[in-house]
Structure formats: structure tokens, C-alpha cells
C-alpha positions in Angstrom: -21.6 -25.7 -61.3 -19.5 -24.4 -58.3 -20.1 -28.0 -56.9 -19.1 -29.5 -59.9 -15.9 -27.1 -59.9 -15.4 -28.5 -56.2 -15.4 -31.9 -57.2 -13.6 -31.8 -60.0 -10.6 -30.0 -58.1 -11.1 -32.7 -55.2 -10.5 -35.3 -57.4 -7.5 -33.2 -59.1 -6.0 -33.5 -55.4 -6.6 -36.9 -54.9 -4.6 -38.0 -58.4 -1.9 -35.9 -57.3 -2.0 -37.4 -53.6 -1.7 -40.6 -55.5 1.2 -39.8 -57.8 3.3 -38.7 -55.4 2.5 -42.0 -53.1 3.5 -44.3 -56.3 6.5 -41.9 -57.1 7.8 -42.6 -53.6 6.8 -46.4 -53.2 9.0 -46.6 -56.6 11.9 -44.9 -55.1 11.8 -47.0 -51.9 11.6 -50.1 -53.7 14.4 -48.9 -55.5 16.5 -48.0 -52.9 15.9 -51.4 -51.2 17.1 -52.8 -54.2 20.4 -50.8 -54.1 19.0 -49.3 -57.5 19.7 -46.1 -56.9 19.7 -44.5 -60.3 15.8 -45.8 -60.1 15.3 -44.3 -57.0 16.8 -40.8 -58.3 14.6 -41.2 -61.3 11.8 -41.8 -59.2 11.6 -38.9 -57.2 12.6 -36.6 -60.2 9.1 -37.7 -61.4 7.9 -36.8 -57.7 9.5 -33.3 -57.4 7.0 -31.2 -59.2 4.5 -32.1 -57.2 6.3 -31.6 -53.8 6.5 -28.4 -53.1 2.2 -28.2 -52.1 2.4 -31.6 -50.1 2.0 -31.6 -46.3 4.9 -31.8 -43.9 4.7 -35.9 -43.7 5.2 -36.5 -47.7 8.0 -33.6 -48.1 10.3 -34.8 -45.2 9.7 -38.4 -46.9 10.2 -37.6 -50.1 13.9 -35.4 -49.2 14.6 -38.7 -47.2 14.6 -40.7 -50.0 16.1 -38.1 -52.6 19.1 -38.0 -49.9 19.5 -41.7 -49.6 19.3 -42.1 -53.3 22.3 -39.1 -53.8 24.2 -40.3 -50.9 24.2 -44.1 -52.4 25.2 -42.4 -56.1 28.2 -40.3 -54.1 29.6 -43.5 -53.0 29.7 -45.1 -56.2 31.4 -42.5 -57.6 29.5 -39.4 -58.4 31.1 -37.2 -57.0 28.3 -34.4 -57.7 26.1 -36.2 -55.9 27.7 -34.9 -52.4 26.0 -31.7 -52.2 22.3 -32.9 -53.6 22.6 -35.5 -50.5 23.6 -33.2 -48.0 21.0 -30.3 -49.6 18.5 -33.2 -48.8 19.5 -34.2 -45.5 19.1 -30.7 -44.3 15.8 -30.3 -45.4 14.2 -33.1 -43.9 15.8 -31.5 -40.7 14.3 -28.0 -41.7 10.7 -29.7 -41.9 10.8 -31.5 -39.4 12.0 -29.1 -37.0 8.8 -26.4 -37.8 6.3 -29.1 -38.2 7.4 -30.4 -35.0 7.3 -33.8 -35.9 10.7 -35.8 -35.9 10.2 -39.1 -37.6 13.9 -39.1 -39.6 15.9 -36.5 -38.0 17.6 -39.0 -36.1 18.4 -41.0 -38.8 19.1 -38.1 -41.4 22.0 -37.0 -38.7 23.6 -40.4 -38.2 23.3 -40.4 -42.7 24.7 -37.3 -42.9 28.4 -38.5 -40.4 28.0 -41.5 -42.8 28.3 -38.8 -45.2 31.2 -37.0 -43.6 33.3 -40.1 -43.9 32.6 -41.0 -47.4 33.6 -37.4 -48.1 36.9 -37.1 -46.2 37.7 -40.7 -48.3 36.8 -38.8 -51.4 38.7 -35.8 -50.7 41.9 -37.8 -49.9 41.4 -39.9 -52.8 41.1 -36.5 -55.2 44.4 -35.5 -53.3 46.1 -38.4 -54.8 44.9 -37.7 -58.0 45.8 -34.1 -57.9 42.3 -33.3 -58.2 42.9 -30.7 -55.7 39.6 -27.9 -55.8 37.3 -30.9 -55.8 38.9 -32.5 -52.3 39.3 -28.8 -51.2 35.5 -28.5 -52.0 34.5 -31.9 -50.2 36.9 -31.3 -47.4 35.1 -28.0 -46.9 31.9 -29.5 -46.8 32.7 -32.3 -44.3 33.5 -29.4 -41.9 30.4 -27.5 -42.4 28.0 -30.7 -41.9 30.6 -31.4 -38.9 31.6 -27.7 -37.8 33.1 -29.3 -34.4 36.1 -30.9 -36.7 38.0 -27.8 -37.6 41.0 -29.5 -39.1 38.5 -30.5 -42.4 38.5 -26.5 -42.7 42.4 -26.7 -42.5 43.0 -29.1 -44.7 40.9 -27.5 -47.4 42.6 -24.6 -47.4 46.1 -26.7 -47.9 44.3 -28.9 -50.9 43.9 -25.5 -52.4 46.9 -23.8 -52.0 48.6 -27.6 -53.5 46.1 -27.0 -56.5 47.5 -23.1 -57.2 43.6 -22.1 -55.8 45.1 -19.4 -53.8 41.4 -17.5 -53.8 39.5 -20.5 -52.4 42.3 -21.0 -49.8 42.5 -17.5 -48.3 38.7 -18.2 -47.8 39.6 -21.1 -46.0 42.0 -19.6 -44.5 40.4 -16.5 -43.3 37.5 -18.5 -41.7 40.0 -20.3 -39.8 41.2 -17.1 -38.2 37.4 -16.2 -37.8 37.1 -19.5 -35.6 40.3 -18.9 -33.9 41.6 -22.1 -35.1 44.7 -23.2 -33.5 45.7 -26.7 -35.1 47.3 -28.3 -32.1 46.7 -31.7 -30.8 47.8 -34.1 -28.2 49.6 -37.1 -29.4 50.3 -39.9 -27.5 53.6 -42.0 -28.3 56.1 -45.0 -27.2 58.9 -46.8 -28.9 58.4 -50.2 -29.8 60.3 -52.9 -28.2 61.4 -54.9 -31.2 61.5 -52.7 -33.9 62.8 -49.4 -32.0 60.6 -47.2 -34.1 58.5 -44.4 -32.2 54.8 -44.9 -32.8 51.6 -42.8 -32.5 48.5 -44.4 -31.0 45.5 -43.2 -28.9 46.5 -42.9 -25.1 44.3 -46.2 -24.4 45.9 -48.4 -26.9 49.4 -47.1 -25.8 49.3 -47.0 -22.1 47.9 -51.2 -22.8 50.7 -51.6 -25.3 53.2 -50.1 -22.8 51.9 -52.1 -19.9 52.1 -55.5 -21.8 55.6 -54.8 -22.7 55.4 -54.7 -26.0 56.3 -50.7 -25.7 58.3 -48.6 -23.6 59.1 -44.9 -23.3 55.5 -43.4 -23.3 55.5 -39.6 -24.0 52.4 -37.2 -24.6 53.0 -34.7 -26.9 51.7 -31.5 -27.8 52.0 -30.8 -31.6 52.9 -26.9 -32.3 49.9 -24.6 -33.4 49.2 -24.0 -36.7 48.3 -20.2 -36.2 51.9 -19.2 -37.5 51.5 -21.1 -40.9 48.1 -19.9 -41.6 48.7 -16.1 -41.1 52.4 -16.9 -43.2 50.2 -18.3 -46.3 47.5 -15.7 -45.9 50.4 -13.3 -46.5 52.1 -14.9 -49.2 48.6 -15.1 -51.3 48.0 -11.2 -50.4 52.0 -10.7 -51.7 51.1 -13.0 -54.9 47.6 -10.8 -56.0 49.4 -7.6 -55.4 48.0 -6.7 -52.0 51.5 -5.9 -50.4 49.7 -3.9 -47.8 47.2 -6.9 -46.5 50.3 -9.4 -46.5 52.6 -7.1 -44.5 49.7 -6.3 -42.1 49.2 -10.2 -41.6 53.3 -10.9 -41.2 52.6 -7.6 -38.5 50.5 -9.7 -36.9 51.8 -12.7 -37.2 55.2 -12.0 -35.1 53.3 -10.2 -32.3 51.7 -13.7 -31.5 54.8 -15.5 -32.6 57.9 -13.3 -32.0 60.4 -15.8 -31.6 59.5 -17.2 -35.2 62.2 -16.5 -37.7 60.5 -18.0 -40.7 58.0 -15.0 -40.4 60.7 -12.5 -40.5 62.4 -14.0 -43.1 58.6 -13.8 -45.4 58.2 -10.3 -44.4 62.1 -9.2 -45.2 61.1 -11.2 -48.9 58.1 -9.1 -49.2 59.8 -5.7 -48.6 62.8 -7.2 -51.1 60.0 -7.5 -53.5 58.8 -4.2 -53.0 62.2 -2.5 -53.8 63.1 -1.6 -49.9 66.3 -3.3 -49.6 67.4 -1.7 -46.5 64.3 -2.8 -44.6 65.0 -5.9 -45.9 68.5 -6.0 -44.4 67.5 -4.5 -41.5 65.1 -7.9 -41.2 67.7 -10.4 -42.0 70.2 -8.7 -39.5 67.4 -9.3 -36.9 66.5 -13.0 -38.0 70.5 -13.7 -38.3 70.6 -12.4 -34.6 67.5 -14.5 -33.7 69.4 -18.0 -35.3 72.9 -17.3 -35.5 73.3 -21.1 -36.7 71.5 -21.0 -40.0 73.5 -20.6 -42.9 70.4 -20.0 -45.6 70.2 -16.6 -43.5 73.7 -15.5 -43.7 73.6 -17.0 -47.6 70.6 -14.5 -48.2 71.7 -11.7 -46.6 75.3 -12.6 -48.7 72.9 -12.1 -51.7 71.2 -8.8 -51.6 74.7 -7.0 -50.1 76.2 -8.4 -53.2 73.8 -6.7 -55.3 73.8 -3.6 -53.8 77.4 -3.9 -54.6 78.3 -4.1 -50.9 81.1 -6.9 -51.3 82.8 -6.7 -48.0 79.6 -7.2 -46.3 78.7 -9.8 -49.1 81.8 -11.7 -48.0 81.2 -11.6 -44.7 77.8 -13.2 -45.1 78.9 -15.9 -47.4 82.1 -16.8 -45.3 79.6 -16.9 -42.0 77.1 -19.2 -44.4 80.6 -21.4 -44.9 81.6 -21.5 -41.1 78.5 -22.8 -40.2 77.9 -25.4 -43.5 81.2 -25.9 -45.4 79.2 -27.8 -47.8 77.2 -25.0 -49.0 78.2 -24.7 -52.6 76.1 -21.4 -53.6 78.1 -19.6 -50.8 81.1 -20.7 -51.8 80.1 -19.6 -55.8 78.8 -16.1 -54.8 81.9 -15.6 -52.5 83.9 -16.4 -55.3 81.7 -14.0 -57.3 82.6 -11.6 -55.4 86.2 -11.5 -56.2 85.6 -11.8 -60.0 83.0 -8.9 -60.1 85.2 -6.7 -58.2 88.1 -8.0 -60.8 85.9 -7.2 -63.6 85.4 -3.6 -62.3 88.6 -3.0 -62.8 88.7 -3.4 -66.7 86.9 -0.7 -67.2 90.1 1.5 -65.9 92.3 -0.4 -67.9 90.6 0.5 -71.0 91.0 4.4 -70.5 94.8 4.2 -69.6 96.9 5.6 -72.6 100.9 4.7 -73.4 102.7 7.2 -71.1 105.0 5.9 -68.6 102.8 6.6 -65.7 99.6 4.9 -67.5 101.6 1.9 -68.4 102.9 1.5 -64.8 99.0 1.7 -63.6 97.9 -0.5 -66.3 100.4 -3.3 -65.0 99.4 -2.4 -61.6 95.6 -2.9 -62.1 96.2 -5.5 -63.9 98.0 -7.2 -61.3 95.5 -6.6 -58.8 92.7 -8.2 -61.4 94.4 -11.5 -61.7 95.1 -11.6 -58.1 91.3 -11.1 -57.5 90.6 -13.4 -60.1 93.0 -16.1 -58.7 91.5 -15.7 -55.0 88.0 -16.5 -56.9 89.4 -19.8 -58.5 91.1 -21.2 -55.2 87.6 -20.6 -53.6 86.6 -23.7 -55.2 84.9 -26.6 -53.2 82.7 -28.5 -55.4 84.3 -28.7 -59.3 81.7 -31.2 -60.0 79.4 -28.6 -59.6 78.0 -26.8 -62.7 78.0 -23.6 -61.5 81.3 -23.4 -60.5 82.6 -24.7 -62.9 81.1 -22.2 -65.5 82.2 -19.6 -63.2 85.9 -20.9 -63.4 86.1 -21.0 -66.8 84.7 -17.3 -66.8 88.0 -16.4 -64.4 90.3 -18.7 -66.7 88.9 -16.7 -69.8 89.3 -12.9 -68.2 92.9 -14.2 -67.4 94.0 -15.5 -71.2 94.9 -19.4 -69.3 93.7 -20.9 -72.6 94.6 -23.8 -71.2 92.4 -23.8 -68.1 89.6 -22.2 -69.9 89.5 -25.2 -72.5 89.8 -27.7 -69.3 86.8 -26.1 -67.9 84.6 -26.4 -71.4 85.4 -29.7 -72.0 84.0 -30.6 -68.5 81.3 -28.4 -68.8 80.7 -30.7 -72.2 80.7 -27.9 -74.6 
């Protein structure tokens, strides 16, 4: 009886082996004919039998499975990339453990091809605003080729573009962990025919210059991306309400990049969001001293001073912004607003005055001050075509009781 059971077991094992070989043979034939879907179906039929197979059969199975899914990915099935990569990694793992390396070399070449396919697919996804999918493909590209750290950087950028900040934060933190710099050596030369500066490989650039078609060769190092990465980490923490982590990120970044004014601005904005306007002003003043020709800095200093009621300081900042950029419409409009606001502040006192001779005299004095302030605000206009300025002027004329100009502004505004 025991002998019969042994014979049946042996027959069963032979049938399983036969089924494996049949399915693998069918998959091989389908792949040679370019029919990856049929190959996939055949391999699915053998899937339940593979775990008990020997290393040789297992590596062949995963090798064919990787090919099938890689071909499906190339034909547009974006979900197939991960399966292809997983299968090829299984081949390498199996052959390393068995000590027999039949497919590994070819698999490494095929995984390099998948990396290129993933990057191309990610570019297409970004173009179609499928940012999450693009980020995932670029991250997978990085995992396949860890030396190409720029794939991880672009994965983070894609995630940010799509508003997938949690994923982006993970990518950025990983960039920090590996010490990513992002600075590159680039080679430029000027095209003599067009006059345009072009980027190219060093060997090609040198050849073009030697041939006389290009001139003025330049070797240039692009800036490090570390400050940008930390800035984005801090911004994401700030958006998620983790202000302490955001401030910590800015302080680390500023220590590494002490001359980066943009980092000071970002930190200042975070303090402003928290309601710490004194710290905001301190940092803005620090940034202003570092970049005295930055009109935006002066404008922002003016905004915070105006909000705090420090009209003299606000005017000083807006005027500095206009000295740097005379066409800065918002600075001009806000400078006008400081005078209008001061004029409006006098109206409350006017309303408290009575009919005594002293009150009447005071009324005339304050009304003159108010009208003078409104006139200064009026005289400060630079861009009458700007809707904000026109609205401001309409309000000034209305407060002064100048009905003619009030109606003229309403007409210009299309009201």
C-alpha cells in the first residue's frame, strides 16, 4: 500500500513539472511573437506551481514574467512597471541564493531599460498633469538606479506640483538623508551663427569650438539645490501646521546658506503667520540690509508696518520700494492708502465736535488736515489704468465730497 502511495506521489510531481514546463514554454513563445498579454496569462496559469519548483524553474518563471510586464508597461500599462521590477528582482535574489547566474546579467540590462522607460513615462505624466503618477515612477527609477539621485529630486518636484505634499516631504527628507546637493558641471559655448549660448557635453562642446562653429567655451557649476529642498520641507511643515519643525528647518538652512535672503523671507513669513510681527519686522530688516536693492522686501516691510499702524515707517518703506522700482504700482497704491487711512482716522474726532466757537475752529482745522491728506493720496497716483488705484481715487474723492471726480472714477471703473 505504501508503495502505491509513493508511486502516486511521484506521478503527481511529474504532472506538476510537466504543467510548469508547458506554461513556461507557452509564455516564451508568446513573448517571441510580441504577445505579452498571452504570455502573462500563461504565466498566471503556472503561478500556483512555482513556489515548490527548483531554483532553475523559479528564475526562468520570474525572468519571463518580468519580460511580459515590461512589455506591457512599454505599451502603456503604467501599473505593469512595478510588477516587472519586482519580477526581475526576484530573479537576481533566486540566482544569488542558488549560486547559479543564468539570467542576472541580462536582467540588469533590462532593468536599466525599464528605468529609461519609467523616466519617459514620468515626463509624459507630468505633461498631462498626472503629477502623483509621475512622482511614483521617478521614485521607482531612483530605487532601480540609486546613483541617479536626480530622479528622487524630480520625484519630489512632481509631488509638489500636484499638491501631494506628504509624499513630497518623504522624498525631500530622503534627499537630505543621502546628502543630495544637485549641483552639476555644465559646458556651454556660443553658437557663432545664431549668437545663442548652448549647453552640451564637454567632448561635443570642445569639438564644436575647435571646428569654428562655436566660440567662448564656459565650464560652469550649477547652484546647489540644498537650500531649495530645506525651504520646501519648511513650507510643507508650515502648511501642515507643524510650525516648530518648519522653523527648525529654516534655521538649519540659514546656517548652511547664510547669504540666502529668500530663506530669511520664508522664515519671516512663518513668524508673521504665527502673529509674531516683531520677529517678522526684525527678520525683514535683516533681509533688507542684505539686499538693499530688493523692492519686494521694502514693500513687505511697508505692509507689516501699515497693518500695525506705523504709518511713518510704512511710508518710508514704500518710498524706498518706489526709489528702486518707480513702476511698483502696489507700493504706490499702499503709499497713497497710508495718507487716506490717516485722513479717515480724523473723521472720528470731527464727529465728536459740537457747535461752540472753539469746536468749529477745531473742526475747520481737522477737516483741512483730512482733505490735505486725501489730496496727497490723490497726488500719489502713478498708474491710473490700474483698477486698484482707480478704486482708491474714487474713495478719496467720495470722502472729500468731490462729486465730479468721484463720478469720473466710477465711469473709468465701469461702475
